[in-house]
N, C-alpha and C positions, 0 to 999 in steps of 0.2 A: 539151606545148611545150616544158615544159622540158629535159624527154628530146633534143627535137631542139637547142635550144640548145647544153646541154650536149655532145653527140654532134659536131655542127660544131666547137666553141671545141676538143674533144679532138682532133677530127681534124687542125686547125691544127698542134697541140702535138706530136702524132705525126710529122707531116711536118718540122717544124724540129729536132724531134730525131735524125731520120734524116740530115738535112742537117748538124748536128753531129758526129755519126758518122763522116760522109764525111771532114769537114775534118781531125777527131782523127788519123783514120789516114791524114793524106796523109804521105809521109815526105820529108825533105831531103838533099842530098847535102853531104860535110863536106869541110874543106880537108886538107891533109897535116899533121901533128904538126911538120914541119922547116918550115910555112909559118904557123904560129901567130902571130899578131900580138901586141904589146905589151898587157898588162891590166891593171886597176884595182879593185880591189873597194873599195867604199866602205859604210860603215855608220855610220848618225848614231843616237847612244845618250843618251838622255835616263832619267837614274834607274833605270838598266837594272842596280842593284849584284846583285840576283837572278840576272839570265841574261846578262850581258857574258861571264864566263868561259868559259860551255859555248860561245858564240860563238864567241870570239877562239881558242879551242882548235880548234875545227874548223877555222878558217880558217888556223890552223898548220899543219895536216896537209894542207894544197892540195898536188898535184903539179900542177906547171907547169914550163916549160922554164927553166932558170937566166937570173935577172936580165932574165926578162919577164914579170914579175908585183910590183905594191906594193899594199900593204891599207893603204888610210885610215881611219882611226875619229876620229869627231868625236864630241868631248865636248860635247855640246848642253847644256851650262848646266845641268849635273847638279847635284842638291842633296845628292844622299848619295854614297858612295864609289866610283862608277863611273871616275871619273876616276883614282883613285888604284889600282883593281886595273886597269887598263888599263896604267898607266904600269909598274906593279910585272912585266906580264906580258911587255913587249914590250921591254923595256929591253935587252935581249941579241938581238932578232931583227931583223935588219937588213930585213926587208922590211914591215914595219910602220912607220908613224908614226900618232903621235896630233896632232887639230890643234882649237882652239876656232874655233866658227864665227865669220865676219867680225860686223861689227856689223847689225844688222836695219835695212834701209832699204827703202822703198816697198814694193814686192809681196813682197818678200824676209823673208818670217816664218817662223818655226817650223823644221820640219822641212825646208821647201824652203831656208831658209837655209842651214843646217847642210850639205845636199846640193851647193849651189853653191857652199861656200866650198871641198867638197873637190874638186867636179870643175874647178875656177878653175887648181887647182895640180898634176892628176892629169897622169902624163907618158904613162899606157895609151892605145892606139890605141881600144881596147875599153874601157866602163866597166859595171861589173857591181856592182848594187847588192844589199844583203839587211837585214835586220833584227838587231839586239841579242836578239833572243829567240828566233833561229833558229839551227840545226845545219846545216851545208853536207857533202855527201859531199866524200871527198879529190878525186874525179875532177869535182867539181862546175864549176871554171873551166872547164880544158880541154875538156870536152863542150859547154858553153854557148858558148864563143867558137869551137869549131868548125865550129859551123854557120855563121859569119859568112864566108860567098860573099862577094865585092865587091861585086855588087847588093842584099846584106842590110843594113840600118840597124839593127833592133832584134831580140832573140831574148829569148823570154818562155819561162819553166819553171815545172813544175809545184810547188808548195807542197801538204805534208800537214801536221797535227796530230798531235800526240804523245795518242792515245787509251786513257784505262785506264777509262772509265766512260761512261755515256751521254750524260751531258753534253757531256763534251770527243768523243765519238765523234759525236755529230750536228752537232758543228762542224766535226770532221774529213771529214767526208762533206760537208758543205755546201760547204767549200773546194773540194773535188775539183771538188762539180757546178757549181759557177760557174767554174771555171776550163776543165771542160769545152767550157762553153759560150762562153769567150774564147778557147780554141783554135780550134773548132770554126769559127767566126764569123773568125777570124784567118786561118787556112790556109785559109778562101774569100776571100781579100781584102776582107774586112768586117770590120777590127779595131774591138771596141765594148769592150774593156776589157783590164787585164792586171793582175798584182798585183805592187807594189812591191819585196817581198822576194825574188823571183827574176826580175829583168828585167836585161837587157843592152843597148846600145844604142852606135852609133860615136860616139866624142867629135865627130868632125866633123860629124854629122849634128845633134847638140846645138847645135853653136855654131852650125851653119846656120839653126837655128830662132832663133836668138839665145838661147839659154838660157833657163832661169827667170827673169831677171830682165827677160826680152821675154815672158814668158807668162803670161796671165792667173791669179791666186790662186787654188788649189784646196786642198782639204784632203786630196784625194787626186792630190798631183802627178805620180805617175807616169803617171795615164791623160790628163793634158793633155799631158804631153809625147809620148805615144805617138798623139795625135792631131794634134799639130803637126808629127811626123815624116811621118804617113801624108799629111797636106795639101801636103807636097811635091810628093807623085808623081813621087819618083826612084827610091825603093827599096822592098825588099819587107819586110814586117814577119812573122815567123813563129814558130810556138807549138810546136813540136815535144815530141812526149811519149817521153820519156829518163828510163829508169829513173835513170840517173848524174847525172842535172841534178835531182834531186829535193832540195828542201829541206824540214825541219821545222821547223816553229814550235811556239809553246804555244797551247792554248786559250786562252780568256778564261776566267777563275775565276769569274765568278757573272753573273746576269744584269743586272746594273748595266752592268758593265762590255761585254757582248755586247750590250745594247742601243745603248751608245753607239756602238761598232765600226760596226753594223748600220745607225744612222744617219751617220753620217761617210760611210760609203761610199754610201749612198744620195743624199746631199747632193752628194757628190762626180760620183755617174754623171749627174746632171741635165744636164750636158750631152753626154748622148751622141748619136751620131749616129741618123737615124730609125729604122734596122734595129732599133735598141737596144732603143726605146719600142715597137717592135711585139713583140722577144721578150717583153720586161717586161709588155706589156697582154696577150700570150696566157698568159703563165705567170699574172698576177694571176686573169683570168678563169676560166681552169682551175680553180685552188685557191679561188676563190669559189664554183663548182659545187659543189665535194667539202662546202664548209661549208652550203651550202644543202640539200644532200640531205636532213638528218634535218627540215627543215623541206616537202621537198616529196618525201616518201618515194616508191621505186619501183622494182622488181625491176631495171628497166632501169637505174637511175641506179647502184646497186650493182657492177654488172659493167661500167660506164663509170670508175668507181673504180678495180676491181681492173687494169682495161687501163691507167689513168695509171699505178698504181704499179709496174707491169711497164715500161710504157716507160724510168722513170727508173732501174729496175734494170738493164735491157739497155744504158741509155746508160753506167751507171757502172762495170758488171761488166768490162767488158774493159778500162776504164783504172786502174782498181784492180789488175787481176791485171798489166798489163804494167808498173806501177809498183812490184809488189812489195809491195802493202798490201792485198790483198784481205781479209786480216782484218780488217779496220777494218768491213766489210760486216755483222757481226753486230748493228751499231748502225743499220742501215738504216731499220728501221720507225720508231725513234727521229728520227731524221733526217725522214722522209718527215712525221710529225705536227708538227715544228718547223717544216719548210719551209712547210706548207701553212698556218700561222698568219703566221709573217713576213710572207710574200710577200702577204698579203691585209692585214696591217695597217700594212706601211711607207708606203704612198702616203695613207694618211689621217693617221699620225704627221708625215709632212712638211706636210699642209695646216694642222695646227696650229703646227708650230716648224719650223724648220731650224739652231736656233742648235745648233752643234759644240761638244762638249769633248772634248777630245785631249790627252792628257799633261801635265795642270793648266792648259793652255792654251783660251781660248774663241775662236770664230771663229763 
């Protein structure tokens, strides 16, 4: 009986993975370079003295038509030397400006407030966001913005993580796996998630939904905004697989920070549309069957486990190859073990507590 249940669940897992691959492979047209609109890059930084210079140095190398790009760095009430590092770096660079967030009011709190403060003064037609621990490619803005046809309101890009050991490598692959699911569903017109460190949207669409001040507060503000734009039913939201739009972030340093990150994402993802819950339920059941296999041992179950691992690999391999990060797949087995454990554990964790600690703030 267990083998039959496992086979049914795994069959659904296989079908949804095929659909993800179909969505990921979808191609999109671009605008001509002469028609690129104005753009604003926004980074909210809080206590990022270890990372901010790496980030803004990469932003300084961005290639974009003259006088069409501005970069706003929000020093989100840092208690370390983040602000000083920013000031010293941008003092002679006209593209950059540093601001402090407006006073928190109502639902505008934390990073959401910092982003809203920057968007309010942004002059670009297209808003791009990344994080202070990220490094972007010189072609990042040009590539992302080039996908903004007139009927497109939001363009998401892939983010990987620096991987030098099993702990960082499994996080890097997990990042790509989750974004592959996001890209696959988004490109099939069922967006269920995005990642704010490689996201862009039309300022006009942001204003049309009322901005962050008019949206429910969430610890995953990018996801809430994506949903609001989708509900307008006027624009396309796309997630192209393009090596030139790849952003590189840093993995969590320890188990504690990784746990807090996963919990924050999970709490924020509770507002996902029904299709998202079906995908999460399928992933939970598939991985639960794997964990139960030692208790209900059979040769058939072992074959099914091998098939599940193969499904994940054949989803991840072409994405890693296209993004030029195939070397990270040497950590694939570490990712599989990590993925199986946390996907099963997260629902039980959320049943006991939904309190989130992020950047020293509690939500």
